[in-house]
VEXLUM-830059 format. One record per residue (C-alpha): residue number from 1; x, y, z. Coordinates in steps of 0.1 Angstrom, whole numbers, plus 5000, padded with zeros to 4 digits. Example, Ala and Ser with C-alpha at 12.3 -4.5 7.8 and 13.67 -1.06 7.14 Angstrom:
2
+-----+------+-------+------+
| num | east | north |   up |
+-----+------+-------+------+
|   1 | 5123 |  4955 | 5078 |
|   2 | 5137 |  4989 | 5071 |
+-----+------+-------+------+
END
This chain:
382
+-----+------+-------+------+
| num | east | north |   up |
+-----+------+-------+------+
|   1 | 6120 |  5120 | 7624 |
|   2 | 6128 |  5153 | 7647 |
|   3 | 6146 |  5180 | 7623 |
|   4 | 6184 |  5184 | 7628 |
|   5 | 6195 |  5219 | 7653 |
|   6 | 6218 |  5228 | 7626 |
|   7 | 6188 |  5227 | 7596 |
|   8 | 6165 |  5253 | 7621 |
|   9 | 6177 |  5285 | 7595 |
|  10 | 6158 |  5307 | 7582 |
|  11 | 6138 |  5304 | 7543 |
|  12 | 6155 |  5321 | 7514 |
|  13 | 6126 |  5341 | 7516 |
|  14 | 6128 |  5354 | 7476 |
|  15 | 6124 |  5319 | 7472 |
|  16 | 6090 |  5313 | 7492 |
|  17 | 6079 |  5348 | 7470 |
|  18 | 6089 |  5325 | 7440 |
|  19 | 6065 |  5301 | 7453 |
|  20 | 6037 |  5328 | 7458 |
|  21 | 6039 |  5340 | 7426 |
|  22 | 6039 |  5304 | 7410 |
|  23 | 6007 |  5295 | 7433 |
|  24 | 5994 |  5329 | 7414 |
|  25 | 5999 |  5321 | 7381 |
|  26 | 5985 |  5284 | 7383 |
|  27 | 5953 |  5300 | 7387 |
|  28 | 5960 |  5318 | 7355 |
|  29 | 5978 |  5353 | 7369 |
|  30 | 6003 |  5366 | 7345 |
|  31 | 6029 |  5378 | 7373 |
|  32 | 6060 |  5402 | 7364 |
|  33 | 6090 |  5386 | 7381 |
|  34 | 6112 |  5415 | 7395 |
|  35 | 6119 |  5391 | 7429 |
|  36 | 6145 |  5369 | 7416 |
|  37 | 6178 |  5377 | 7405 |
|  38 | 6183 |  5358 | 7371 |
|  39 | 6186 |  5367 | 7338 |
|  40 | 6159 |  5363 | 7318 |
|  41 | 6178 |  5353 | 7287 |
|  42 | 6196 |  5321 | 7279 |
|  43 | 6228 |  5311 | 7280 |
|  44 | 6254 |  5325 | 7253 |
|  45 | 6248 |  5311 | 7214 |
|  46 | 6287 |  5297 | 7219 |
|  47 | 6279 |  5280 | 7251 |
|  48 | 6248 |  5260 | 7239 |
|  49 | 6268 |  5250 | 7206 |
|  50 | 6292 |  5239 | 7229 |
|  51 | 6272 |  5217 | 7248 |
|  52 | 6252 |  5204 | 7221 |
|  53 | 6285 |  5191 | 7205 |
|  54 | 6294 |  5176 | 7240 |
|  55 | 6258 |  5156 | 7243 |
|  56 | 6273 |  5140 | 7211 |
|  57 | 6307 |  5135 | 7211 |
|  58 | 6311 |  5134 | 7253 |
|  59 | 6307 |  5105 | 7274 |
|  60 | 6298 |  5133 | 7301 |
|  61 | 6318 |  5113 | 7328 |
|  62 | 6330 |  5129 | 7360 |
|  63 | 6359 |  5151 | 7359 |
|  64 | 6382 |  5157 | 7382 |
|  65 | 6368 |  5172 | 7415 |
|  66 | 6390 |  5208 | 7408 |
|  67 | 6373 |  5206 | 7372 |
|  68 | 6384 |  5203 | 7340 |
|  69 | 6418 |  5215 | 7333 |
|  70 | 6409 |  5236 | 7297 |
|  71 | 6379 |  5253 | 7321 |
|  72 | 6404 |  5264 | 7349 |
|  73 | 6429 |  5275 | 7323 |
|  74 | 6400 |  5297 | 7308 |
|  75 | 6390 |  5308 | 7337 |
|  76 | 6423 |  5319 | 7349 |
|  77 | 6434 |  5336 | 7314 |
|  78 | 6397 |  5355 | 7322 |
|  79 | 6418 |  5370 | 7354 |
|  80 | 6449 |  5378 | 7333 |
|  81 | 6429 |  5394 | 7308 |
|  82 | 6400 |  5414 | 7324 |
|  83 | 6421 |  5423 | 7353 |
|  84 | 6457 |  5421 | 7346 |
|  85 | 6461 |  5396 | 7374 |
|  86 | 6486 |  5360 | 7372 |
|  87 | 6464 |  5334 | 7387 |
|  88 | 6476 |  5297 | 7385 |
|  89 | 6452 |  5271 | 7372 |
|  90 | 6460 |  5253 | 7401 |
|  91 | 6443 |  5277 | 7427 |
|  92 | 6410 |  5275 | 7401 |
|  93 | 6382 |  5249 | 7417 |
|  94 | 6351 |  5246 | 7396 |
|  95 | 6321 |  5244 | 7418 |
|  96 | 6283 |  5237 | 7417 |
|  97 | 6275 |  5273 | 7413 |
|  98 | 6286 |  5296 | 7437 |
|  99 | 6266 |  5283 | 7466 |
| 100 | 6284 |  5249 | 7464 |
| 101 | 6322 |  5275 | 7466 |
| 102 | 6307 |  5293 | 7496 |
| 103 | 6300 |  5261 | 7517 |
| 104 | 6337 |  5246 | 7507 |
| 105 | 6349 |  5278 | 7515 |
| 106 | 6332 |  5281 | 7546 |
| 107 | 6341 |  5249 | 7557 |
| 108 | 6377 |  5249 | 7544 |
| 109 | 6380 |  5280 | 7564 |
| 110 | 6361 |  5284 | 7596 |
| 111 | 6357 |  5257 | 7627 |
| 112 | 6322 |  5255 | 7647 |
| 113 | 6325 |  5285 | 7668 |
| 114 | 6345 |  5306 | 7644 |
| 115 | 6329 |  5348 | 7644 |
| 116 | 6323 |  5357 | 7607 |
| 117 | 6312 |  5391 | 7600 |
| 118 | 6291 |  5402 | 7573 |
| 119 | 6271 |  5434 | 7560 |
| 120 | 6234 |  5437 | 7567 |
| 121 | 6221 |  5440 | 7544 |
| 122 | 6235 |  5413 | 7529 |
| 123 | 6231 |  5378 | 7505 |
| 124 | 6213 |  5357 | 7531 |
| 125 | 6227 |  5323 | 7524 |
| 126 | 6260 |  5333 | 7536 |
| 127 | 6239 |  5338 | 7571 |
| 128 | 6219 |  5308 | 7567 |
| 129 | 6249 |  5284 | 7555 |
| 130 | 6271 |  5295 | 7586 |
| 131 | 6245 |  5293 | 7609 |
| 132 | 6243 |  5253 | 7597 |
| 133 | 6278 |  5251 | 7600 |
| 134 | 6273 |  5260 | 7634 |
| 135 | 6295 |  5294 | 7626 |
| 136 | 6284 |  5325 | 7647 |
| 137 | 6271 |  5354 | 7621 |
| 138 | 6281 |  5388 | 7632 |
| 139 | 6256 |  5411 | 7612 |
| 140 | 6271 |  5445 | 7609 |
| 141 | 6244 |  5471 | 7605 |
| 142 | 6256 |  5493 | 7572 |
| 143 | 6239 |  5524 | 7552 |
| 144 | 6243 |  5552 | 7530 |
| 145 | 6273 |  5566 | 7548 |
| 146 | 6294 |  5536 | 7543 |
| 147 | 6274 |  5530 | 7506 |
| 148 | 6258 |  5498 | 7525 |
| 149 | 6294 |  5480 | 7525 |
| 150 | 6319 |  5469 | 7554 |
| 151 | 6347 |  5493 | 7560 |
| 152 | 6377 |  5485 | 7586 |
| 153 | 6361 |  5517 | 7609 |
| 154 | 6331 |  5492 | 7611 |
| 155 | 6349 |  5458 | 7619 |
| 156 | 6371 |  5475 | 7643 |
| 157 | 6343 |  5473 | 7671 |
| 158 | 6336 |  5438 | 7668 |
| 159 | 6356 |  5420 | 7689 |
| 160 | 6371 |  5387 | 7676 |
| 161 | 6367 |  5382 | 7641 |
| 162 | 6380 |  5349 | 7620 |
| 163 | 6363 |  5360 | 7588 |
| 164 | 6350 |  5389 | 7568 |
| 165 | 6326 |  5386 | 7537 |
| 166 | 6322 |  5413 | 7512 |
| 167 | 6304 |  5411 | 7481 |
| 168 | 6311 |  5440 | 7448 |
| 169 | 6284 |  5444 | 7433 |
| 170 | 6266 |  5435 | 7460 |
| 171 | 6230 |  5414 | 7465 |
| 172 | 6205 |  5431 | 7474 |
| 173 | 6220 |  5469 | 7472 |
| 174 | 6242 |  5465 | 7440 |
| 175 | 6268 |  5488 | 7454 |
| 176 | 6304 |  5486 | 7448 |
| 177 | 6342 |  5485 | 7471 |
| 178 | 6366 |  5503 | 7455 |
| 179 | 6400 |  5495 | 7450 |
| 180 | 6413 |  5515 | 7479 |
| 181 | 6384 |  5500 | 7504 |
| 182 | 6389 |  5468 | 7490 |
| 183 | 6426 |  5468 | 7498 |
| 184 | 6418 |  5484 | 7535 |
| 185 | 6395 |  5456 | 7541 |
| 186 | 6423 |  5431 | 7530 |
| 187 | 6449 |  5449 | 7550 |
| 188 | 6425 |  5451 | 7582 |
| 189 | 6420 |  5408 | 7577 |
| 190 | 6455 |  5405 | 7577 |
| 191 | 6464 |  5422 | 7604 |
| 192 | 6435 |  5406 | 7628 |
| 193 | 6441 |  5368 | 7612 |
| 194 | 6407 |  5369 | 7598 |
| 195 | 6401 |  5349 | 7563 |
| 196 | 6387 |  5375 | 7536 |
| 197 | 6361 |  5356 | 7511 |
| 198 | 6348 |  5379 | 7487 |
| 199 | 6317 |  5374 | 7464 |
| 200 | 6323 |  5387 | 7432 |
| 201 | 6292 |  5366 | 7414 |
| 202 | 6282 |  5400 | 7396 |
| 203 | 6311 |  5410 | 7387 |
| 204 | 6305 |  5424 | 7344 |
| 205 | 6275 |  5438 | 7351 |
| 206 | 6288 |  5474 | 7367 |
| 207 | 6277 |  5507 | 7351 |
| 208 | 6307 |  5533 | 7352 |
| 209 | 6336 |  5520 | 7366 |
| 210 | 6347 |  5486 | 7362 |
| 211 | 6347 |  5461 | 7396 |
| 212 | 6381 |  5452 | 7413 |
| 213 | 6388 |  5420 | 7426 |
| 214 | 6401 |  5404 | 7455 |
| 215 | 6426 |  5385 | 7436 |
| 216 | 6447 |  5418 | 7428 |
| 217 | 6448 |  5427 | 7464 |
| 218 | 6454 |  5395 | 7484 |
| 219 | 6463 |  5359 | 7478 |
| 220 | 6451 |  5349 | 7512 |
| 221 | 6413 |  5358 | 7500 |
| 222 | 6390 |  5331 | 7492 |
| 223 | 6375 |  5344 | 7454 |
| 224 | 6340 |  5333 | 7444 |
| 225 | 6326 |  5339 | 7412 |
| 226 | 6298 |  5323 | 7388 |
| 227 | 6284 |  5316 | 7355 |
| 228 | 6251 |  5324 | 7369 |
| 229 | 6247 |  5363 | 7366 |
| 230 | 6270 |  5380 | 7340 |
| 231 | 6273 |  5349 | 7315 |
| 232 | 6234 |  5344 | 7317 |
| 233 | 6240 |  5308 | 7330 |
| 234 | 6220 |  5303 | 7360 |
| 235 | 6204 |  5267 | 7359 |
| 236 | 6241 |  5251 | 7342 |
| 237 | 6247 |  5253 | 7379 |
| 238 | 6288 |  5260 | 7377 |
| 239 | 6307 |  5284 | 7392 |
| 240 | 6345 |  5290 | 7405 |
| 241 | 6366 |  5297 | 7435 |
| 242 | 6403 |  5309 | 7433 |
| 243 | 6416 |  5294 | 7466 |
| 244 | 6442 |  5305 | 7483 |
| 245 | 6473 |  5285 | 7474 |
| 246 | 6474 |  5270 | 7511 |
| 247 | 6439 |  5257 | 7512 |
| 248 | 6434 |  5243 | 7477 |
| 249 | 6443 |  5207 | 7493 |
| 250 | 6416 |  5209 | 7518 |
| 251 | 6392 |  5224 | 7493 |
| 252 | 6401 |  5195 | 7465 |
| 253 | 6396 |  5169 | 7495 |
| 254 | 6363 |  5185 | 7504 |
| 255 | 6352 |  5184 | 7469 |
| 256 | 6359 |  5148 | 7466 |
| 257 | 6339 |  5139 | 7493 |
| 258 | 6306 |  5160 | 7487 |
| 259 | 6302 |  5165 | 7453 |
| 260 | 6325 |  5147 | 7433 |
| 261 | 6327 |  5170 | 7407 |
| 262 | 6307 |  5201 | 7388 |
| 263 | 6285 |  5190 | 7364 |
| 264 | 6307 |  5179 | 7331 |
| 265 | 6280 |  5188 | 7304 |
| 266 | 6282 |  5226 | 7324 |
| 267 | 6320 |  5224 | 7324 |
| 268 | 6325 |  5217 | 7290 |
| 269 | 6303 |  5241 | 7276 |
| 270 | 6313 |  5272 | 7302 |
| 271 | 6347 |  5265 | 7284 |
| 272 | 6326 |  5286 | 7255 |
| 273 | 6312 |  5316 | 7279 |
| 274 | 6343 |  5337 | 7278 |
| 275 | 6343 |  5337 | 7239 |
| 276 | 6305 |  5357 | 7241 |
| 277 | 6319 |  5389 | 7251 |
| 278 | 6298 |  5412 | 7228 |
| 279 | 6267 |  5391 | 7231 |
| 280 | 6271 |  5393 | 7268 |
| 281 | 6278 |  5428 | 7271 |
| 282 | 6242 |  5434 | 7249 |
| 283 | 6227 |  5420 | 7282 |
| 284 | 6244 |  5446 | 7301 |
| 285 | 6231 |  5474 | 7283 |
| 286 | 6196 |  5457 | 7290 |
| 287 | 6200 |  5457 | 7325 |
| 288 | 6212 |  5493 | 7319 |
| 289 | 6180 |  5505 | 7306 |
| 290 | 6159 |  5488 | 7328 |
| 291 | 6182 |  5503 | 7358 |
| 292 | 6171 |  5535 | 7343 |
| 293 | 6136 |  5526 | 7345 |
| 294 | 6134 |  5520 | 7379 |
| 295 | 6154 |  5549 | 7391 |
| 296 | 6129 |  5573 | 7369 |
| 297 | 6099 |  5556 | 7388 |
| 298 | 6109 |  5553 | 7426 |
| 299 | 6112 |  5590 | 7434 |
| 300 | 6084 |  5596 | 7413 |
| 301 | 6064 |  5579 | 7439 |
| 302 | 6082 |  5592 | 7469 |
| 303 | 6109 |  5568 | 7475 |
| 304 | 6140 |  5587 | 7468 |
| 305 | 6167 |  5570 | 7492 |
| 306 | 6180 |  5540 | 7471 |
| 307 | 6215 |  5522 | 7476 |
| 308 | 6236 |  5529 | 7451 |
| 309 | 6236 |  5507 | 7424 |
| 310 | 6271 |  5505 | 7411 |
| 311 | 6262 |  5470 | 7395 |
| 312 | 6242 |  5439 | 7391 |
| 313 | 6207 |  5444 | 7387 |
| 314 | 6190 |  5449 | 7418 |
| 315 | 6178 |  5482 | 7433 |
| 316 | 6171 |  5482 | 7474 |
| 317 | 6149 |  5509 | 7483 |
| 318 | 6137 |  5521 | 7518 |
| 319 | 6099 |  5523 | 7514 |
| 320 | 6089 |  5538 | 7545 |
| 321 | 6069 |  5565 | 7526 |
| 322 | 6045 |  5536 | 7516 |
| 323 | 6047 |  5510 | 7547 |
| 324 | 6065 |  5502 | 7580 |
| 325 | 6056 |  5463 | 7570 |
| 326 | 6075 |  5451 | 7536 |
| 327 | 6065 |  5414 | 7541 |
| 328 | 6027 |  5425 | 7541 |
| 329 | 6034 |  5452 | 7511 |
| 330 | 6052 |  5428 | 7490 |
| 331 | 6024 |  5402 | 7492 |
| 332 | 5997 |  5425 | 7488 |
| 333 | 6015 |  5438 | 7458 |
| 334 | 6015 |  5405 | 7445 |
| 335 | 5982 |  5395 | 7452 |
| 336 | 5963 |  5427 | 7438 |
| 337 | 5989 |  5437 | 7409 |
| 338 | 6008 |  5404 | 7399 |
| 339 | 6045 |  5425 | 7406 |
| 340 | 6063 |  5400 | 7425 |
| 341 | 6092 |  5419 | 7442 |
| 342 | 6112 |  5414 | 7476 |
| 343 | 6109 |  5422 | 7515 |
| 344 | 6143 |  5437 | 7526 |
| 345 | 6140 |  5413 | 7554 |
| 346 | 6156 |  5385 | 7531 |
| 347 | 6187 |  5405 | 7534 |
| 348 | 6184 |  5425 | 7569 |
| 349 | 6167 |  5408 | 7596 |
| 350 | 6166 |  5442 | 7618 |
| 351 | 6157 |  5469 | 7596 |
| 352 | 6144 |  5451 | 7564 |
| 353 | 6106 |  5456 | 7569 |
| 354 | 6113 |  5492 | 7560 |
| 355 | 6132 |  5481 | 7526 |
| 356 | 6122 |  5458 | 7496 |
| 357 | 6146 |  5448 | 7466 |
| 358 | 6138 |  5452 | 7431 |
| 359 | 6155 |  5428 | 7405 |
| 360 | 6158 |  5442 | 7371 |
| 361 | 6173 |  5411 | 7352 |
| 362 | 6139 |  5409 | 7332 |
| 363 | 6134 |  5423 | 7299 |
| 364 | 6129 |  5461 | 7300 |
| 365 | 6091 |  5464 | 7288 |
| 366 | 6086 |  5443 | 7320 |
| 367 | 6102 |  5462 | 7340 |
| 368 | 6086 |  5492 | 7325 |
| 369 | 6052 |  5474 | 7325 |
| 370 | 6060 |  5463 | 7362 |
| 371 | 6068 |  5502 | 7372 |
| 372 | 6030 |  5510 | 7359 |
| 373 | 6015 |  5484 | 7380 |
| 374 | 6036 |  5495 | 7417 |
| 375 | 6021 |  5529 | 7405 |
| 376 | 5989 |  5524 | 7401 |
| 377 | 5990 |  5503 | 7433 |
| 378 | 6007 |  5531 | 7453 |
| 379 | 5985 |  5561 | 7443 |
| 380 | 5953 |  5538 | 7448 |
| 381 | 5965 |  5539 | 7485 |
| 382 | 5955 |  5500 | 7490 |
+-----+------+-------+------+
END
């Protein structure tokens, strides 16, 4: 069989690094995982208890395609409590992780040949999913002058744009867009007939000011979130989308045909996640401690040009003091020290060889040990 043209997309590089790390572990090596954006903590205790009860008492059949009503109501209540935004549960679509939400939003919003702007650097799966749908990806180089985020000024020189994707806090940079900036981008999209898609999967993990949701600035935006990061439920594969009112029916029909519904056990358990705030804030405090370790160690090793790590659990670093080939550097570092980090080409194919991403989602002692190994590696000139 000859694979389809649409399947000829780039790999998700962090998964390639994970596979290399797994091969090393199969050889008996101990690997310190700073490559993957995955909490090292289990799901909250209340979620585990709800799942155990569901296994005993529920048949776990299909749900309606947009998700269990109690979960959609709980998500709507979360927006009222956290952001002061009234959201109808009818606009909430429960998805198979944020990945399912992005696929649904992209199909619902864009036809083949549409042009969608994304920041460079940004989460590579935006680019790869859009390309598989025959949508033209317009990568916009962003740097320290705009905190690695899109602005109306950057969008203004692109010609026709049918969609704009923003992420705040961002993967890989951790940078955030403030409310004024998000309103400005939303207004630009309205004025130019572009669909705004806001990736808010790292909301809840921020250091200092709170994050702004696009729900607060526009009813026309697709807003994507997930239980994976703040709620520490990556493998449960449950996320959500707040869809524009006029798009809800289109998204529902797509869900019926593509997925039927998100996993029922995960949906039943996720209702309890909103009652675990104290436990989850403890995770954020641990991320903050790990973040401090990185922000102390990297400048000491000559790497001072860092994207502003306002939120999430990443540091995106310009490593030109160490290398001009971050792919080779990450491979050597892994083999020599067992420290796994991600080369920047995953997030910015044009400029990423000068950057790496560190994830500090692991326990703080692991992050500290990784920095010690990294320092010895760099000092040795390997």
